[in-house]
ZAMARGU-4260 file (C-alpha; in steps of 0.2 Angstrom, whole numbers, plus 5000, padded with zeros to 4 digits):
<rodrens>
0) 5263/5735/5534 | 5249/5725/5524 | 5256/5727/5507 | 5270/5716/5497 | 5274/5720/5481
5) 5274/5706/5470 | 5293/5704/5468 | 5296/5703/5486 | 5282/5689/5487 | 5289/5679/5473
10) 5306/5680/5481 | 5301/5674/5498 | 5289/5660/5491 | 5302/5654/5478 | 5316/5655/5491
15) 5305/5644/5505 | 5300/5632/5489 | 5317/5629/5483 | 5326/5628/5501 | 5312/5613/5504
20) 5314/5607/5487 | 5334/5604/5489 | 5334/5598/5504 | 5320/5584/5502 | 5336/5573/5497
25) 5343/5573/5513 | 5329/5564/5520 | 5333/5548/5507 | 5347/5535/5504 | 5358/5536/5488
30) 5351/5521/5480 | 5334/5529/5480 | 5340/5546/5474 | 5349/5536/5459 | 5332/5529/5455
35) 5324/5547/5454 | 5324/5557/5436 | 5340/5566/5434 | 5331/5583/5433 | 5327/5582/5451
40) 5338/5586/5464 | 5350/5573/5469 | 5364/5583/5481 | 5366/5579/5500 | 5375/5586/5513
45) 5393/5576/5516 | 5396/5568/5531 | 5412/5571/5539 | 5422/5559/5549 | 5416/5559/5566
50) 5398/5556/5557 | 5403/5543/5545 | 5419/5535/5550 | 5433/5535/5541 | 5453/5539/5543
55) 5459/5555/5545 | 5479/5559/5542 | 5489/5576/5545 | 5506/5575/5535 | 5521/5587/5537
60) 5532/5593/5521 | 5548/5593/5526 | 5555/5610/5518 | 5572/5607/5525 | 5576/5591/5515
65) 5571/5601/5497 | 5584/5616/5503 | 5598/5604/5507 | 5595/5596/5490 | 5596/5613/5482
70) 5612/5618/5489 | 5621/5602/5486 | 5616/5604/5468 | 5622/5623/5470 | 5639/5614/5477
75) 5642/5604/5462 | 5636/5621/5450 | 5646/5630/5458 | 5661/5619/5459 | 5661/5618/5439
80) 5658/5635/5436 | 5673/5639/5446 | 5684/5625/5438 | 5679/5633/5422 | 5682/5650/5426
85) 5700/5644/5432 | 5696/5653/5448 | 5705/5645/5463 | 5698/5641/5480 | 5704/5635/5496
90) 5696/5622/5509 | 5684/5614/5497 | 5665/5620/5493 | 5653/5616/5510 | 5636/5618/5515
95) 5635/5627/5532 | 5620/5635/5541 | 5608/5634/5525 | 5624/5641/5516 | 5636/5638/5501
100) 5654/5644/5508 | 5670/5644/5501 | 5685/5654/5500 | 5693/5662/5486 | 5714/5662/5485
105) 5716/5676/5473 | 5707/5693/5479 | 5709/5700/5462 | 5694/5687/5456 | 5682/5691/5467
110) 5673/5703/5453 | 5674/5688/5443 | 5664/5677/5457 | 5650/5690/5458 | 5646/5687/5440
115) 5649/5669/5440 | 5635/5670/5456 | 5621/5673/5443 | 5626/5659/5432 | 5625/5647/5445
120) 5607/5653/5452 | 5600/5669/5448 | 5590/5666/5465 | 5604/5665/5475 | 5612/5681/5484
125) 5630/5681/5489 | 5640/5690/5503 | 5659/5692/5500 | 5670/5696/5513 | 5686/5704/5510
130) 5697/5689/5516 | 5690/5681/5500 | 5675/5671/5510 | 5661/5668/5499 | 5645/5664/5506
135) 5629/5660/5493 | 5610/5658/5501 | 5591/5661/5498 | 5585/5677/5504 | 5570/5675/5516
140) 5558/5681/5503 | 5564/5668/5492 | 5564/5653/5504 | 5544/5660/5508 | 5540/5658/5490
145) 5548/5641/5489 | 5540/5634/5504 | 5524/5639/5497 | 5528/5632/5480 | 5533/5617/5486
150) 5518/5614/5498 | 5507/5617/5482 | 5516/5605/5474 | 5514/5592/5486 | 5495/5594/5490
155) 5494/5591/5469 | 5505/5576/5469 | 5494/5572/5485 | 5478/5575/5476 | 5483/5564/5459
160) 5489/5549/5469 | 5471/5549/5480 | 5464/5550/5463 | 5472/5537/5457 | 5469/5525/5472
165) 5450/5529/5467 | 5446/5534/5485 | 5429/5542/5486 | 5426/5561/5492 | 5443/5564/5500
170) 5446/5580/5508 | 5463/5588/5505 | 5466/5604/5511 | 5482/5615/5516 | 5484/5618/5536
175) 5496/5632/5539 | 5513/5633/5529 | 5520/5615/5531 | 5505/5603/5531 | 5491/5593/5521
180) 5476/5588/5529 | 5469/5572/5522 | 5451/5565/5525 | 5446/5548/5519 | 5427/5544/5522
185) 5423/5527/5524 | 5441/5522/5524 | 5445/5508/5539 | 5463/5501/5532 | 5475/5518/5530
190) 5490/5506/5525 | 5489/5504/5507 | 5485/5523/5507 | 5502/5528/5516 | 5511/5516/5508
195) 5506/5527/5492 | 5507/5543/5497 | 5522/5544/5508 | 5534/5539/5493 | 5543/5550/5484
200) 5543/5542/5469 | 5558/5552/5461 | 5564/5542/5446 | 5580/5549/5438 | 5589/5539/5423
205) 5608/5540/5426 | 5623/5532/5417 | 5633/5521/5425 | 5651/5525/5427 | 5659/5508/5418
210) 5676/5514/5423 | 5672/5514/5442 | 5663/5498/5443 | 5679/5488/5437 | 5684/5484/5453
215) 5674/5479/5469 | 5659/5489/5473 | 5656/5490/5491 | 5647/5503/5504 | 5660/5518/5511
220) 5671/5516/5495 | 5676/5532/5488 | 5668/5536/5471 | 5676/5549/5458 | 5670/5567/5458
225) 5654/5569/5450 | 5648/5552/5453 | 5639/5544/5468 | 5636/5527/5474 | 5619/5520/5475
230) 5613/5504/5482 | 5601/5492/5471 | 5581/5492/5474 | 5578/5477/5488 | 5571/5462/5479
235) 5552/5457/5486 | 5554/5440/5478 | 5571/5436/5488 | 5572/5449/5504 | 5587/5440/5510
240) 5596/5443/5493 | 5613/5455/5495 | 5614/5471/5490 | 5620/5476/5475 | 5629/5496/5475
245) 5632/5505/5458 | 5642/5520/5454 | 5632/5532/5445 | 5636/5548/5436 | 5628/5562/5447
250) 5620/5571/5431 | 5604/5567/5428 | 5601/5561/5408 | 5581/5561/5409 | 5571/5567/5424
255) 5555/5558/5428 | 5548/5574/5427 | 5546/5571/5407 | 5536/5554/5409 | 5517/5556/5402
260) 5511/5539/5408 | 5517/5522/5415 | 5506/5505/5415 | 5510/5489/5423 | 5511/5475/5410
265) 5521/5459/5407 | 5534/5453/5396 | 5534/5439/5383 | 5539/5428/5398 | 5526/5432/5408
270) 5537/5443/5420 | 5529/5460/5427 | 5536/5475/5418 | 5533/5492/5416 | 5529/5502/5401
275) 5532/5520/5401 | 5531/5536/5390 | 5539/5552/5388 | 5533/5569/5382 | 5540/5576/5367
280) 5557/5584/5377 | 5557/5570/5387 | 5558/5560/5372 | 5570/5567/5362 | 5582/5568/5377
285) 5580/5549/5380 | 5584/5546/5361 | 5601/5557/5362 | 5608/5549/5377 | 5603/5530/5372
290) 5611/5534/5353 | 5627/5540/5362 | 5629/5527/5373 | 5626/5511/5366 | 5634/5496/5376
295) 5635/5507/5391 | 5622/5503/5406 | 5607/5516/5411 | 5604/5516/5427 | 5584/5519/5432
300) 5586/5526/5449 | 5570/5526/5461 | 5572/5537/5477 | 5590/5536/5476 | 5591/5516/5474
305) 5596/5509/5457 | 5579/5498/5451 | 5587/5492/5436 | 5603/5495/5427 | 5601/5488/5408
310) 5614/5489/5395 | 5608/5501/5381 | 5609/5489/5365 | 5602/5502/5352 | 5595/5520/5351
315) 5577/5518/5358 | 5567/5531/5349 | 5549/5536/5347 | 5550/5541/5369 | 5543/5526/5374
320) 5553/5510/5383 | 5551/5497/5398 | 5558/5493/5416 | 5561/5475/5418 | 5569/5469/5432
325) 5570/5475/5450 | 5561/5460/5457 | 5545/5465/5451 | 5528/5457/5457 | 5513/5462/5449
330) 5507/5473/5465 | 5524/5484/5464 | 5522/5487/5445 | 5505/5493/5448 | 5509/5503/5462
335) 5526/5509/5455 | 5515/5514/5438 | 5502/5523/5448 | 5516/5535/5458 | 5524/5539/5440
340) 5508/5543/5432 | 5504/5553/5448 | 5522/5562/5448 | 5535/5563/5461 | 5533/5573/5478
345) 5545/5587/5478 | 5548/5584/5497 | 5547/5572/5510 | 5530/5568/5518 | 5529/5563/5537
350) 5514/5560/5547 | 5511/5572/5562 | 5492/5565/5567 | 5484/5548/5563 | 5466/5543/5569
355) 5453/5533/5563 | 5433/5533/5567 | 5423/5517/5566 | 5407/5519/5558 | 5399/5512/5572
360) 5405/5526/5584 | 5400/5538/5568 | 5382/5530/5569 | 5382/5534/5589 | 5386/5552/5586
365) 5373/5555/5571 | 5360/5547/5584 | 5366/5557/5599 | 5367/5575/5588 | 5351/5570/5579
370) 5342/5568/5598 | 5350/5583/5605 | 5343/5594/5589 | 5326/5586/5590 | 5322/5590/5609
375) 5332/5606/5608 | 5318/5612/5594 | 5304/5603/5599 | 5306/5613/5618 | 5306/5629/5608
380) 5290/5625/5597 | 5283/5621/5613 | 5288/5638/5624 | 5283/5648/5607 | 5266/5642/5607
385) 5264/5642/5625 | 5271/5660/5626 | 5265/5667/5609 | 5250/5657/5604 | 5246/5659/5585
390) 5262/5670/5583 | 5271/5657/5590 | 5266/5644/5577 | 5269/5658/5564 | 5287/5659/5570
395) 5288/5640/5571 | 5283/5639/5553 | 5296/5651/5548 | 5309/5639/5558 | 5304/5626/5550
400) 5309/5635/5533 | 5326/5642/5540 | 5331/5624/5544 | 5324/5617/5524 | 5334/5634/5519
405) 5351/5630/5529 | 5351/5610/5524 | 5348/5616/5504 | 5362/5627/5506 | 5373/5614/5514
410) 5369/5602/5501 | 5371/5615/5485 | 5388/5619/5493 | 5392/5601/5494 | 5398/5605/5513
415) 5403/5592/5526 | 5393/5591/5541 | 5402/5586/5556 | 5397/5586/5575 | 5401/5602/5579
420) 5392/5607/5564 | 5374/5599/5571 | 5378/5610/5586 | 5381/5626/5574 | 5363/5621/5566
425) 5355/5619/5585 | 5363/5636/5589 | 5355/5645/5573 | 5338/5638/5578 | 5338/5647/5595
430) 5345/5662/5584 | 5330/5662/5572 | 5318/5661/5587 | 5326/5676/5597 | 5323/5687/5583
435) 5304/5682/5583 | 5305/5685/5602 | 5314/5702/5599 | 5298/5706/5587 | 5284/5701/5596
440) 5291/5707/5614 | 5290/5724/5603 | 5274/5722/5596 | 5268/5720/5616 | 5277/5737/5623
445) 5269/5746/5606 | 5251/5741/5610 | 5253/5745/5628 | 5257/5761/5623 | 5240/5763/5615
450) 5246/5760/5597 | 5231/5754/5586 | 5235/5734/5579 | 5242/5738/5563 | 5252/5753/5569
455) 5260/5740/5584 | 5265/5727/5570 | 5271/5740/5559 | 5283/5748/5573 | 5286/5730/5581
460) 5296/5725/5563 | 5303/5742/5561 | 5310/5746/5578 | 5316/5727/5582 | 5325/5725/5565
465) 5340/5737/5569 | 5342/5726/5586 | 5342/5709/5576 | 5352/5714/5561 | 5366/5720/5573
470) 5366/5704/5583 | 5366/5692/5567 | 5380/5703/5558 | 5390/5702/5574 | 5386/5682/5574
475) 5391/5681/5556 | 5408/5691/5559 | 5412/5679/5573 | 5409/5663/5561 | 5421/5670/5550
480) 5434/5673/5560 | 5432/5655/5566 | 5432/5648/5547 | 5447/5661/5542 | 5459/5656/5557
485) 5451/5639/5564 | 5453/5622/5558 | 5443/5604/5557 | 5429/5604/5568 | 5429/5622/5571
490) 5429/5627/5552 | 5412/5615/5554 | 5404/5625/5565 | 5409/5640/5557 | 5400/5634/5542
495) 5382/5631/5548 | 5385/5645/5561 | 5386/5657/5546 | 5373/5648/5534 | 5361/5650/5549
500) 5364/5666/5553 | 5360/5672/5534 | 5344/5662/5533 | 5337/5666/5551 | 5339/5685/5547
505) 5327/5678/5531 | 5315/5670/5537 | 5312/5678/5554 | 5309/5694/5546 | 5301/5691/5528
510) 5294/5674/5532 | 5286/5677/5547 | 5280/5694/5542 | 5272/5686/5526 | 5262/5674/5538
515) 5255/5688/5548 | 5252/5700/5536 | 5241/5685/5526 | 5232/5681/5543 | 5228/5702/5546
520) 5221/5702/5528 | 5211/5688/5528 | 5203/5686/5547 | 5204/5705/5552 | 5205/5702/5568
525) 5200/5715/5581 | 5216/5711/5591 | 5232/5705/5593 | 5232/5687/5600 | 5248/5689/5608
</rodrens>
């Protein structure tokens, strides 16, 4: 009981010292910390939206839109492959119930169709009836894989766009199978953020069908197979200008995925334009297309609208070019360049939930949470001193270091502290003292049975340890389940609960015991003041 191995002593004192040092930055402002030497700890606990104020957005990824697009592309590919293989079909190729369907007129060609399916898309599965009815679809496993991939791509694109906006300390995380949670501390107006985040920014370079553009082009007109009718992008400088329409080839000559950079700039006349640059593969494609289509119009399509359709004057080599026209303004070129740099979203996003917390409300929450915690801890401190005297003071000292270690861990992990997180801290403070109560009551019982002072102390710590460990492990498991299954405020509570459970076990057992052992060895009391 009275002997601590040197390594244990160093571990306990070192942990308490580091907890104190790494928790101290939370008492100072960011400006004060900036003036301190770089070798001192600077990490602080991040405050959540309910404490600091800011914006909260919950976005949903439209998975069905991507599936429809992929199936429509399958229709075009199937039509081309069947034509090349001279396989006749009736009733056209349609998309119904997330399947591509058509009927082969000659049942003897069904084996050829099976081979063609793999050429159309290796991920497709096919069912072929005896009547020649063919259905192409994606399996459940493949659909789930694609959904997960689309969500991860969407999160990464959103992250790049948020980084381009320069938003400080954003939280971007996955919620469920098709949702993205965004939190922007200190942000009040979310309109600029939403304008950037919700745009697909899917850019393609497609050739204009000059033969179909000879007459009047208007909405609703029939276009040749392999073409599509697209409107022009609105002119922000002239909102009342009539919308133009273009007949463009469906085939994408160069995709926006090949873009590596886009910057807003000005032409020789001072008009806003966008300069762009392709990667090696994109630059090669762009050069080949422009070289083979001189004097033809090349449509630059963004999210299904033609922003510019210049005539190719000469081959554009080197993988660089400019986008002009489209009624650009300085602000629109800046936003469009940002979107092109960040990349296109694989699927549309919709806002399911939006809320904003003002800084005044956050300050009120901090004051209320701090007051409640101080009152709770103060009552615990007084209770321990009244009921256990000197040993109560030892428990309160351990409680102080427990709080320091918890705040230090939150700072080092860059965790976000929310109002439920403050509740978790207050709860773990009570749990830490509860462990001391179990130990002290066990010591009292051992003294009543006639044990000596040292024997009672040893038995108190040893026999209470099993009960304390069981309760802390149970609480820790509950906290982990809340963190795994919960979201938002529940996770904030779970983080502080799990950290507090670990630190309270350390402080209640080791820190308190070290104080008692030091007191016994120095004072050598005749009885235990408990």
